N, C-alpha and C positions, 0 to 999 in steps of 0.2 A: 504494500500500500504506500501511497505517496502522501502521508499525513503531514510531513514536515516540509514538503516541497512548496516553494512560493508559486503563486498563481501569476500568470503573465499580466493580468490586469492590475496587479498591485502597484506596478510602476506608474500607472496612469492616475492613481489617486492624488487628489489635490492636497498638498500640505497646508497647514495654517499659514496665512499670509503674515501674521504678526511674528511667528517663529522664523519664517524665511527672512523677514526684514531685519530681525535682530541678528540672525546669522550673517547676513550681508554686511550689516553695520560693524560687527565684530571683525569680519575679514578685512574690511576697509581700514579699520583702526590698526590692525596688525600690519597691513600693507604700508600704511603711513609710518609706523614706527620702524619697520624694516628699511624704508627709503631713507629715513633720517639716519639710521645706523650706517647705511651704505655711503651716504654723503659724508658722514664723519670719518669713515674709513678712508675714503678717497682723499680727503684733506690731509689726514695723518700720513698717508703714503708719500706725499710730496715733502714732508718734513723729516722723515726717518731715513737713516742710512740703509744700505743693502743688508748689512748684518742684522740690524734691528728688525727689518721687514721679515726676515726668515723666521724669527722666533716670536714676533709680536702677536700673531693671530693663530698660533698653534692651539688646537683644542677649543677654539671659539666658533660661534655660529657664523657662517658666511651669509650675510644678508642678501647678496646678489642671487644665490641659488634659491633662497627662501622666497624672495620677491617673485621670481619666476613661477615657483610652485603655487604660491598663494594666489597670484594673479590668474594662473591657468585654472585652478579649482573654482575661483569666483566666476570666471567666464563660463566654464562648463555648467556650473550649477544654475546660472541665470539662463543659459540657452535651454536647458532641460525644463526649467520652470515656465518659460515662455511657450515652449512646445506643448507642455501639458495644458496650459491655459487655452491655447488655440484648439487643441483636440477637444477639451471640455466644452468650449464654446460651440464648436461644430456639432458635437454630439447632443447638445441641449437644444438645438434649433428644431422646431416642430417639422414633421414631414409634410409633404405636399400631396398626399395620396388622394384627397378628396377634391382637389382642384384640377382644372384643365391642364393636361400635361403639355400641350403644344404652346399655349400662350397664357401668361399671367400678367394682367395689367399692361398688355402691349409689349411685354418682353418675352424672350424665349425662356423655357423652363430651366435651362442650364444656368441662366443668369439671375434667377429669382433670389438666390441666397448669396449674391455677390460673386458667383462663379465666373461671370463674364466681365468684360472690360469695355467701357464705353470709349469709342474712338471717334474723334472729330474727323469728318471727311474734308479733304482739302479741295478747295475750288480751283478749277483749272482755267 
């Protein structure tokens, strides 16, 4: 039996917007602190000798690598959140089964839910 297997629709559930907002805010604060640390490190590198540079940052957090990782995670999380929102919006639109399939208010059925694009014809 697959009692502990995750269902594929679990990834489509909408998380709480307040929790996502707090998570984004925390990530941005971490990103700012890492950027400040990186700026400080770059300034110090100009003042230190080569021998001092070799041992100065041994065992310390490299802000440049962490900036890249935190930024990448933040971008990925927001892309997934926007995709979920778009899927949820499309899934919640009522179906058009009871209306005329060929035309709805003068538009084609494919364009009824924003599926089409209005194009201005150029005058020759």
